[in-house]
Phi, psi and omega in degrees: 000127192214148173260015173231129184231140175271356179290132190296335187251016175212168180248347181210157173237151182217123185241080174292341168231156173227158179090155183193185176221141179288132182231349180205176186299332179293344180271353191306318183245047187302120180293325183293323178297315178296318180293321180298321178300318179294316182294325176298314180297332179277355177090013180297128184295333183285345187232054178252346180279123179272142178266176177300122184298341178286332185230347186225220181177187182302127177077000187247019173290143182298132180217139176264138182238089180297329180292341180279349184296337182275350187305314182301335179290342184272347181280126185278336180243153179302139182234153166260113196249121171274116184271125176067060172291344181244022182191194177221114184299335182257022171303144184301334183266007172269113183299147179300326178299324178289322176300320177298320178299317179296316179297324180295321177296318177301313181296330183276354179231067186292350177290342179259154172251128185249136179240117180248132183233135181222149167261351183263056186296331179302339179283338185300309179298332182288330184250355186306316182276358181259001182237148171269112187273113181295147181290348180258021179251127171257130182247132182225165174232150175270137176224110184260339178202178186296334181295340183253013179299335179300337180297331181295320177296321177297322182298325183295347181284345185264141180271044180289152179302319176223131174256133182224161180245136171249101182266069188202136353289129181282108185243012177192161179290145182255347181069214181280127180263139171268103185262013178299125179081004180260130185256355183193144178227128174250140176221152179184159178271174184271143177245169179106169187299324183258020186299142175265137182294151177250126179289128179304328180297327181298311185283329176297320178298318179296313179303314183293322178294322176296318179299316180296321183274353182072030180258127179304138184238132179236117177264112187282314185186158168281330183090212184293326185253133181242147175300145183210151177280161172279337185217143173242130180283149180280132178287150178303128178081358182287132179295146186302313184294322178295318180296315181297319180295319179294317180296318178298324185289329187251351186272168186293144175237003187207133174212113188284123177304326181297327178289320178301316179296321181300325183257015175069037182235166174272139177300141177272139182291136180288349182282353181301133177269131187292355176255009178281106189288349182286344180258129175282168178298147179291147175294156184303328183296337181288333176052063174284140184222164172227153178279103187253337189090151187304313187289319179290324180296323174076196187232011181274134176244114183055042174082005181231153170264135182247097185242043183280140178233158172298151180304325183303333182292339183271354184268127177284123181252121180243145182291000000 
């Protein structure tokens, strides 16, 4: 539990519960599960409960932390708070009474803005009328591929001040999005050693749909894989070895055949040398990528950073 967050769209995290269980493809490479295993090994008292090895892991068993309910009262300045970065507040084993306790703290600290995100959206319509929704609460659902688009419909059942979508890790195309009643969209690729690449066309489509609908769009990251050219041109006077090294460093190392098939193209061979002038750059639909790492891949989409927030985020709320 921390009042400092490395997450790009919030300033603090608050974990009144910890632990979870994998329920869909977006959970496959869960960062929180990996972190919980580390924290358990370090002796952290909050991460000693082991979860079901089929869906969870060491230190990642669901646990309620009543002592954590007081944390927001200790922050001296207003925060944008991601609630349960290490869990899911709407997990089936989190009692409704505990959710009410968490909501009560939010209502009692109106200087903060709280962001709650869940993959367990079917529970939302069931509890929507049983909870008092604080005006400083933003409620969101994760949608990682088209199979989970149904979560957006569940989200509309809640009377949250702002409903938002976290399309991360984006591991498949979403097609046409119904953004009615949605106030914010976050999108991003997967990071980590086992990360799955994100096709640039997927996120461009989301950005463009948000622009058309007037919905703020936040691009969090490319993740482990970054878009890359097949070829880099040689600068005038550049020595051959320097040019080859530069081209190798920035050119594509990965092109998924499944993507080529999806767009009706032939897969491009990975053996292509980026200084071979006989090959032109690949068309955008081929989506050539290189494994760059999260920080090197960056957050720019078509040369721009997309850091849009709902207007409510700009309003100072005082108790």
